[in-house]
Backbone as CSV, one residue per row, in Angstrom:
resi,resn,N_x,N_y,N_z,CA_x,CA_y,CA_z,C_x,C_y,C_z
1,MET,37.318,-62.143,-19.083,37.070,-63.571,-19.009,37.347,-64.183,-20.368
2,ARG,37.890,-65.356,-20.342,38.140,-66.089,-21.579,37.755,-67.542,-21.383
3,PRO,37.316,-68.181,-22.458,36.934,-69.596,-22.326,38.161,-70.462,-22.054
4,ASP,37.955,-71.467,-21.274,39.042,-72.393,-20.942,38.472,-73.804,-20.945
5,ASP,39.253,-74.722,-21.465,38.841,-76.128,-21.455,38.954,-76.681,-20.046
6,GLY,37.961,-77.444,-19.655,38.041,-78.113,-18.365,38.995,-79.293,-18.460
7,LYS,40.139,-79.144,-17.876,41.142,-80.209,-17.960,41.100,-81.013,-16.669
8,CYS,40.391,-82.102,-16.718,40.286,-82.959,-15.559,40.814,-84.336,-15.934
9,LEU,41.282,-85.018,-14.948,41.788,-86.368,-15.147,40.754,-87.373,-14.673
10,HIS,40.831,-88.543,-15.231,40.014,-89.664,-14.767,40.954,-90.818,-14.465
11,TYR,40.700,-91.468,-13.372,41.439,-92.680,-13.020,40.531,-93.875,-13.269
12,TYR,41.072,-94.896,-13.898,40.333,-96.113,-14.190,40.895,-97.236,-13.331
13,PHE,40.030,-97.914,-12.623,40.407,-99.053,-11.800,39.733,-100.281,-12.406
14,HIS,40.538,-101.194,-12.937,40.032,-102.413,-13.574,40.206,-103.588,-12.609
15,PHE,39.224,-104.447,-12.578,39.330,-105.657,-11.764,38.454,-106.737,-12.383
16,ILE,38.715,-107.970,-11.989,37.945,-109.107,-12.470,37.235,-109.738,-11.279
17,ASP,35.924,-109.788,-11.363,35.102,-110.377,-10.328,34.693,-111.777,-10.770
18,ASP,34.552,-112.694,-9.820,34.171,-114.067,-10.160,32.794,-114.130,-10.818
19,GLU,31.866,-113.341,-10.333,30.505,-113.409,-10.861,30.252,-112.401,-11.982
20,LEU,30.802,-111.200,-11.877,30.525,-110.148,-12.855,31.495,-110.122,-14.025
21,GLY,32.652,-110.729,-13.885,33.655,-110.708,-14.953,34.474,-109.427,-14.897
22,LEU,34.915,-108.943,-16.063,35.735,-107.743,-16.142,34.903,-106.517,-15.784
23,CYS,35.399,-105.715,-14.855,34.699,-104.520,-14.389,35.689,-103.364,-14.349
24,TYR,35.145,-102.145,-14.362,35.994,-100.998,-14.100,35.198,-99.910,-13.397
25,VAL,35.947,-99.078,-12.687,35.386,-97.898,-12.028,36.151,-96.700,-12.564
26,ARG,35.429,-95.684,-13.047,36.067,-94.460,-13.534,35.825,-93.381,-12.501
27,ALA,36.905,-92.811,-11.962,36.804,-91.792,-10.924,37.449,-90.501,-11.414
28,PRO,36.697,-89.393,-11.442,37.272,-88.108,-11.829,38.091,-87.513,-10.682
29,THR,38.916,-86.522,-11.006,39.806,-85.932,-10.001,39.252,-84.647,-9.400
30,TRP,37.981,-84.338,-9.628,37.415,-83.131,-9.044,36.184,-83.489,-8.219
31,LEU,35.812,-82.578,-7.326,34.641,-82.786,-6.482,33.575,-81.775,-6.837
32,PRO,32.322,-82.029,-6.731,31.762,-83.353,-6.439,31.955,-84.280,-7.628
33,CYS,32.235,-85.506,-7.358,32.557,-86.434,-8.441,31.415,-87.429,-8.642
34,ARG,31.291,-87.889,-9.872,30.342,-88.948,-10.211,31.156,-90.156,-10.659
35,LEU,31.063,-91.220,-9.921,31.757,-92.443,-10.287,30.971,-93.156,-11.370
36,GLN,31.685,-93.731,-12.313,31.049,-94.564,-13.334,31.529,-95.988,-13.089
37,ILE,30.585,-96.885,-12.883,30.905,-98.281,-12.610,30.342,-99.110,-13.754
38,TYR,31.170,-99.979,-14.336,30.783,-100.767,-15.498,31.066,-102.228,-15.239
39,PHE,30.140,-103.070,-15.634,30.403,-104.508,-15.687,29.635,-105.072,-16.867
40,ASN,30.098,-106.185,-17.362,29.507,-106.809,-18.533,28.348,-107.697,-18.094
41,GLY,27.144,-107.382,-18.528,25.967,-108.154,-18.132,25.971,-109.571,-18.666
42,HIS,26.699,-109.820,-19.758,26.759,-111.179,-20.317,27.454,-112.126,-19.350
43,ASN,28.535,-111.658,-18.718,29.230,-112.507,-17.747,28.356,-112.776,-16.532
44,TRP,27.605,-111.773,-16.094,26.708,-111.946,-14.953,25.637,-112.981,-15.270
45,LEU,25.046,-112.890,-16.466,24.015,-113.835,-16.872,24.586,-115.243,-16.996
46,ALA,25.772,-115.372,-17.575,26.406,-116.691,-17.708,26.661,-117.311,-16.338
47,ALA,27.083,-116.506,-15.368,27.325,-117.024,-14.015,26.022,-117.493,-13.376
48,ARG,24.937,-116.748,-13.583,23.630,-117.156,-13.042,23.146,-118.457,-13.669
49,LEU,23.355,-118.597,-14.980,22.936,-119.823,-15.663,23.773,-121.020,-15.204
50,ARG,25.072,-120.803,-14.974,25.930,-121.893,-14.471,25.458,-122.352,-13.101
51,LYS,25.058,-121.399,-12.241,24.577,-121.773,-10.910,23.318,-122.608,-10.979
52,GLN,22.472,-122.339,-11.963,21.225,-123.101,-12.151,21.424,-124.354,-12.994
53,LYS,22.673,-124.570,-13.423,23.034,-125.729,-14.277,22.258,-125.748,-15.582
54,ILE,22.169,-124.566,-16.189,21.508,-124.422,-17.504,22.606,-124.173,-18.530
55,SER,22.608,-124.978,-19.580,23.666,-124.825,-20.585,23.302,-123.752,-21.599
């Protein structure tokens, strides 16, 4: 047996949501996989404040 680096790929899917702003999903190429989902909380908060008409 010899040590080997785990060579896995990740796919990144970027999109822009009206309420959440810039988001991405990171998906690995092996199973079982753990998806990582990211969005910027500042954009979410700004959208909530706009809905309440708070400057």
